[in-house]
N, C-alpha and C positions, 0 to 999 in steps of 0.2 A: 727650196720650196718651204721648209721648214719654217725658215724666220720671218718671209713673207706673209704666210697663212696666220704667226703670231702676231704680226702687226694688223693683220686684216680682224683677227679674233679680238683686239682691242678696241679697236673701232667700232664692230660690230657691238660690243658688250655695254660700250660707251654711249650707240647710238640707240639700243634697245631700252636701256636703263633711264634715259631722256623721257623716251616716247612712254613708257611705263608711268614712269613719275607725272607726266603732262596726262594721262590718263586718269589720272586720282584726280586732276584738278579738272571734274566733269563741264563746270560753268564757263570756266574761261573755252575751255575746248569747242565746246559747243556755240558759243560767239563767236569765234574765229577758228576755221578749223583749218588754216593754213598754218597755224602757229605753232603745230605740233614736230617734232621732227617726225622724218619718216625713216621708221625702224627698217631693218635688214633682217629678214626672216623668211626662211621657205615656208609657202603655205600652199601643200600639194594635195590632188584628190587623183585617186585611181581610178579608172573608166573602163569597166569589165561589161563583156557581153554576156553573163551568165546574172541571173536572177536581176536585169537591169535593164532598160529600155533605152538608155540614152543613146547608144550608138546607133540604133536601129532604123533612124529616121533623120533627114536632115533636118526638118522642123525640132525635132527633141534634140538634137545636136544642138543646133545656134540655142535654143532656151535654155537647154543645161550649161552652156559657156557662160551663158550673159548672165545668168544666175550666179556662178561661181564668181565670176570678174565682180559682180555687185556686192558678193558677199569678201570680197578682198581676198580672196584667194591667186596666186601669182603663176601657180605651176599644174599642169594636168598630164597624166600618164595613162595615154588609151591603150588599152592592151590591142597588139596587132599579131602577135603570135597567139594562138589559144585553140586547143580542142584539135590540135593536127592540119590547123589552115589558116593561113594569112588573114587578115580583116582587111585588105587594100590589095589590091590587082598586083601581082609577084612573078614576074618572069622565073626568079629564079623555084619558087615553089610549083609554076606550071613545068618547067624544065626535071624539076627533080620527082614528082608525084602525078603530074597531069594536072593539076588543080591549082588555076590561079588566083582564086578569091573561095571564101567562107560560103558554101553555099546558101547559107540563110536568106532566106528571102528579102528581109530588111537591108539587106548589105547587098545583094545583085542591082547591077546597073548603076552603083556610087562608087565614088573613091573617098571611104569615111574619113581616111587618114588625111588624103586632101583638103578635105572639108574641115578637119580639127586645125592644119596648120593654117588657112585662109580666116577662120573665124577666131583662132587663137591669136593670132597675130596682130588682127583688127584691135584685140581687146587689150593688147599688152601682154599675153599671157607667154609663159614658155611651154612650149609642145616636147614634151620627151615621149617619144613612143616605147610600149611596155611591151618587151617578148617573155610573154607569163609563162607559157609551158617550157623554155630554156631546152634542157637535154629530154625530155619527157614527151611523150606522144600516146594518143590513146591506143589500145590495141587493137586491133583490126581495123586501123586506119590505112588509107591510101599510103602514107608513108612507111609504117609498119610493115605493108603485106608487101610493096615493092622492094623494101629493101631490108629483108629479114638479117643479112648478114651484117646490118649497123646497129643490132639490136646486142645489149648486153644480159646478163642471166646469173641466176646464183649457182651454187656449187651442183645444185639437184637438178641442172639444165632449165629450171622454169625462168618463165622471165616476168610475166604478169606482178606487178605490183599494186595493191588496191587504194585508191585516194577515197575515202569513205566507200561508196555504192560504186564506182567507177574503175574499172580494171585499166592501169596504165603499164606501156613499157618505157623501158629508157635507152637513149642512141648512147652507143659508148664513143667518150670523149677520143680516144685513143684511134678511133678507125679514119682514117684519112678522107672516107667519104662523107662522113659525118663532120669532120672539120672543114672541109669545102662547101657544104651546105649552110652551117650557121653562118662562116665566116660572109658567105655571099650574101645571105640573109638580111646581116643586119647591115654589110655595107651599102646593098641596096637604097634600102631606105633613106641613110645618109647624103647618098649621090642623088637621088630621085626626089628628094621632098627638103623645105626649108625649117627640116625640123632643129631644136636646139640641142639634141644629143639621142641617145639610146638608153636604155634600162634593162638590165638582166635583173633576176631577183634569185629566190631560195631554190628555183628548180634550175638553175645553173649548175649542175653538178648530178651525182645519183648514189641511192643509199647504198650503204655501207655492204650490205651483203652480196650486191652485186659485182661483177668483172670477171667471173668466171667464165666469158665465153672464149669460142675456139682463138678468135683473133687476138684477146686480151692474154689468153695464156700462153699463144706461141710467142708473142712479145717478150712476154717476162721472161720465158725458157732461154730465148736468145739471151737476153741480157745476163742471165743470173747460170750461166754453164748448164744451162739442161733443165735446170733445178724448177719444180712445177710452183706454184706460187702457194704459200699457208693455207693450210685448212681452215685458220681462223679469222675470217672476215675483219677483224678488228687487232689482229695484228699491226703493231705500231707501224715495221717498214713496209708492210704490204699496204697500208692504210695511206703513208706517205709517197709510195711509187705511184698510187692510183691518183691521189689529189694530185700531184706534177703535172700529170698528164693533163688535168681539167685547166690546169694552171696555163700550160704551155697552150690551149686550145683559147683562153682567155686571151694571153698577151698577142695570140696573132689576130683575134678580133679588133682588139684595140689599135693594133697596128694598122689592120685594115681599114677601118671608121676615121683615124686619125689621118689618114695619107689621103681620105677624102675632103673631109672636113677638120682642119687641125682644132677647131676652136668647139667642136661637137661634144658635151658632156657626156663621159662615161658614168651613168649613174647606175649602183648596185643596190636593191632592198634585200640583204639576206636577215635569216635569222640571227641570234644572237652567236657569238663566235666560236665558241666550245662546241655548243649542239650542231652547226653548221658541218664543221670540218669530222668532227667524231661520228657523227651519223649520216652526212651524206658529201664528204670528200671535198667540200668547197673551204678553200683555205684563203677565206678573205683579207686574215690578217696580212698572209704575205703577199697579197695584192697590193693591199693600201701603201703598204710600207714598199712597194716597189713602185709606186707612183703610177699605178695603172688603173686609179679610182679617182674622179673628179668629186664626186658627190654621192655619200653614202646615207643610206634610211636605215636603219637597224628593225627591223619589224618587232615590235615590244607589244603584244596582243593578248596583255594579261587584264583578267577582271580582279585582280586582286591587286590593293595598291601598293604592299609590302613587296612581292613581289614584280611590279612594276620598277619602283625604284629602286631594287636590287638590280635589275636589269642595266639602268640608267647611270649605277654606281658600279661598274666593272671597271676594274684596272685597262682591259685590253680595250674598251671602248675609248675610256680617257687617256689612251695612246695615240689613238687614231685621231682624235680630235685636235692634236697638236699637229696634222699635217694635213687635213682637207675638211669642208663641212659635212659635220654629220647631225642628221638630223634624226628624229625617232617616227616611226608608223604607229598610228594609233587606230585600233579597231573602232568604227564608227559603228558596226553590227556586221550580223550576217541574214540571212533569211530567217524569218521567224526569231530573230533575237536581236533586237537593237541594243545597241548599249546604251545606259541612262546618260542624259546629259551632264546630271552632275558628275558622273563619273569621268566623260569626256574632259569638263573641264578643268578636275583635278589633274587629270594626265597632264594636259598642257599647260597647266601652271606648273608643274614640278618640273617640266621639260623648261618651262624658260626658266624658273628659278636656277637653274642648274646651268645656265646659259648654252644651251644647245644650239643649233642654226635654223630649228625650225621643225615643224611637224607636218606628215600627212597622213590622209585617210583612206583606209580602205573601207568600203569604197562609196562611190558617189552615190549610188539607190539611197544607202543606210544613213547619209546625212538627215534623210527622214525630210518631215515637216516642222523643220527646227530653224528657220533663218534666222528669227531672232536671236536665239540664242548665239548661234554664229556671228552674226554682225555684232554680238557682245563680247566676244572672244576677240575677234577682229574689225574693232573700228575704224580703223584708217588702212589705207593702202601699204604694203611694204614692197623693198625690193627684195629680188631672190638671191642668196648669197653668191658671190663671185668665188669659183672655184680658182685654188693658188696657179696652177700652170696659166689660168685664161686672164689672171688678174693682175699679176706681176711680172 
């Protein structure tokens, strides 16, 4: 896989360099738009159901996707598992906690994911459903209330973890019930829809202070001659033991998804590796080295360019680039805090200068009323990078 990807990278860099060179000759490019090379670059956008209306009506969805196509984006990541609910009619969710679809009025009577697939494919865009909540659930959700034995906890027995002002709980990746639920949830999407793959992100893990629930403690004791887990949640061996259970679940998800569609892209959008592993037990460095990931988009949500560039230059990210397409997640803004377009432009430029495979923006609504600026970033269409297992 490594050699094939290196050949692809050389072709990608040559095509992108040619495209950038031609972009500099604006007069001739405008006179003959077909004269330029078609670059290979991931241009993605996350579609959320928080602080955004794009998913909540068929009209909003079609208008949004057509807009992104005009701006030469080639990939969308619509959230399909968020807030303890699926945003498509899910037999797995119905069987597990009795609610097949997010009860929000804008989703009722619709199959939002089906609509994204139909319109996205018509526009030539890749559609990769994003399981945003991963192993996280709202405290008090139907899932948490009906399966309390699935939840993990701290040493003091507390389970609630605050995400801003929102109380969350975490599912125990070592529990067989959790494993079956997550595997079935992701596999059913690939089986029922003509999607291009699936995506997990930084929530497919759990905070390092968790893991002291009765099930996990009993499992640890059974494997360690009756000894209790270390009292220090950051003990290196204890971190590794819990991270390995998350890795096993991820491997099982990949196997089931690929069994249903061998061409399905396994996309991962994590935090930088050291933080992901040490704080959330997510060992994505091992995942990519074992060939479990087809597409990596590292979230580099920084408003300081020095810190942004430091993350781009980390050795572990450079190693990953030898084996698969690695793109950079850029924060276009949050509610009430829109990223200045000049900062976005600088971050895209630094990403391109380092020959990354592309960029993805969080999130659709915060692209804002800046179509002209994004058109200047993406004046021509681009092809998506081809993951090595799918292209060689």
